[in-house]
N, C-alpha and C positions, 0 to 999 in steps of 0.2 A: 453440685452435690450429686453423688451417685448412690443408688440403692438398688436392691433386687429382692424378688420374692419368687421362690419356687412354688409352682401350682400343683405339683405332684411328680414323684420320681420313682421309677421302677418299671418292671416289664409290662404293667398295665397302662403306662402312658407317662410322657415326660414333657414338661413345659416350664419355662422360667421367664419372668418379666424382668428386664433391666431398665431402669429409669434414670435418666440424667436430667438435671435441671440447672438453669442459669438465669437468674432473675425471674422473669415471668415465663420464660421459654422452657417447656418440658417435652422431652422426647422419650418414646418407649419402644424397646425392641423385645419381641418374643423369641426366645431361643427354644426351638423345637415346638411342635404343635401336635403332640401325640394323643389327642382326644377327639371325640366327635364334636360337632358344633355345639350341641346343647351342653355337653359336659364342660367344654371350654368356656362357654358363657357363664355357667354356674361358678366355675373356679375363678374366673376373672371378677365376677360380682363379689366374691369373698375378699378380693383385693380392692374393692370399690372402683372397678374398671369395667369397661365394655370393650368389645372387639374393636369398635370404632376409635377407641383411644390409642390403639397400637399404630405406630408409624411404619413398622417393618417387621417381617418374620425372617428368622435365620434357621435353616434346617441343617443340622449337623451331618446327617446321613439318612439313607433311604429306608431303614428298618421301620416297621409299622408303628412301633411305640414312640417314634419321633416324628414321622411325617403326618400321621393322623389326618386332620381336616385342612391341611395347608392349602391345597388346591381350591377348596370351597371358600376359604377365607380370602384368598387372593382375588378370585373371580367375583365373588358376591360383594365383598367390602372394598375392593380396589386398593388392596394393601400389597405393596411389593414383597416378594418372597425371594430371599437369597439362598443359594445352595451352590455346591461345586458342579462343574460340568459332569463329572462322574456320577454324582448323586442323581442329577437330572436324567442322565442316560439310563441309570439303573431303574428309575421309575417308569421307563418306557417313553420318555420325552413327551409328557402330556401337554396340552395346550393351556398355558396360564393366561391367555388372553392379554398379552402385553405386560403382565405383572412379574414375570420372571427376571431375576437378576443373577448373573453368574459370579460366584465368589472364587477367589484364588488365594492360595497360601501366601501369607505375608503381604497382602494388599488390603489395606485398612478400609473399612466402611465408615463414612462420615455421617453420623446421625444428627449432627448439629450441635447438641450439647455434650456429646461424647462420641468416641470412636470405638469400633469393634474390629479387632485384628484377628482374622482366621489363621489357623495353623494346622498342618496335617498331623494326624495321629495314626498309630498302628492298630487297626481294627478290621474285622472281616466284613468290610463294606467297600463299595467301589472307589470312593474318594472322600473319606470322612474328614471333617474339619471341626475343630473346637475353637474357642474364642478367648481373647483377652480384651476386656472392656476398660476404657479409661477416659476420664474427663480432664486429664493432664496432671491432676494432683493425686487422684485416687485410682487404684488399679484392682480390677476383679478378674480372676482367672476362673474359667468354666471348663471343666475337664471330666467328661463322662464317656463311657464306652470306648475303652482301649485295653489292649492286652498287656502292654508294658510301656514304660516311659522312655522314649528315645531321647538322645541329646537335644534334638530340636524341641521336643516337648518341654524338657526341663528348662531350656533357655527362655521359653516364652512365659514360664511361671515365675521367673526371678523377679523379686521386688513387689510382688502382689500384696495388697493389704487385706484381701479377702479371697478365699478359694472355695468354690463348690466343686468337689472332687469325688469321683466314683470310689466306693468301697463296697464292691459287689458281693464278695463271698468269703467265707471261712473255708480254707482248703479241706479241713477234716470233715466239716458238714457236707461239703460238696461231694467228697469221696464216699461218704456214708449215705448219700441221698439215693432216691429211686431213679434219678436221671439215667438214661442209657449211657453206655460207655462213650459213644461218639460225642454226646452232648457234654459230658464231663470234660472230655478232652478239648472241645471247642471253647467252653466257658473258661477253663483253666489254662488255655494255651496262650501263646504270645500275641495272638490277634483276637483274643476273646475279651475277658473282663478282668478288672483288677481285684486281686485278693486283698484282704485287710493289710497283710504285711507289706505288700507291694505299694499300697497307698501310703503306708507309714514311711517306707523308704523314700518315696517322692517328697514327702513333707520334710524329712530330715535334710534332703538335698536342697530344698528351696526356703527353708525357714530363715527368718531374719527378724530383728526386733520390731519391724513395722507390721508384721503379719498379725492381725488382730482377730480374724474370724475365719473359721473353717466349717464348712457344711459337708457332711458325709452324704453322698447321693447314690441313687441307683442300687440300693441294697436289695439283694435277693430275698424274697419272702420265705423261700425254702432253705436257703443255704447260708444264711447269715442272721445275726441278731443285732439290734441297735447297740446293745451294751458291749458286744464284742468289737464292733467298729469303733465306738467311742473310746474304749480302753486302748486299742492299738494305736489310734491316731493321737489320742491325748498323750500317750507314753512317748511317741516320737517327738512331740513338741514340748514335752515337759509341762503339759497343761493337765488339769484335772479332766477326767472323762466327761464331766458335765459341761465343760466349756466347748465341747464339740457338738454342734447342732446336727440333727439327723433330719433329712428331708423325707417326709412321709409320703407314701404312694397315694394317700387319700386327701391330705390337706396341705402337703408341701411344707413350707416354712412361713413364719411371719415375714413382714417387710424387714430387711436387714440393711443397715447403712454400711457403706464402704468409706472409711475415713482414712485419708492419707496423712 
């Protein structure tokens, strides 16, 4: 059985727990760790978990809203942290006290009850990776923080039963915002963040009858609205807008099952 719970998604911090179970064996992976220790503890408690319940952490890239307290978690709780060599270098190569693990594009991580396959994405970071998690029967795609979907990205999302995918901004709202011009260009550029219409295009490219759940993530508080993201993504899938779950920056999502 595979399930996941986002703990919070947005520029103020990002973290998602993926849990795989087989019989009495349960393994949990935290994807990104973009909060302080106390905030992470609070959000995990809302999921009936503690930091000690995590088996590993995977960091997608070095931006502060994703790296957060990962170093402290690794050293204090002796939990291995996976990231790319580029991400590690961009962080300044800190001492993880033996708990660092280097991840590579298309080299799966074996968590015991499920696997996590990293894949590269186009984003303005050193060597960003996103993940496809699977227990063999059920497949979850996690895709946040990218400016466009390459063929490689689209290939890794094929056949997923659930997707947590970035829907960062509405282009008209971004253009009308108070962001300086350079920031508008960065966010809306090919290595920035996905606009609602771009996310909708990805969903059209990977939709299939087995896709049962979509979570819109990393929405901009200034340049998007949940209703706009839900409308765009629902239209792409021919679902009602209400069938699209939105990951909140403060409470994330409920626990969501991934059914194959």
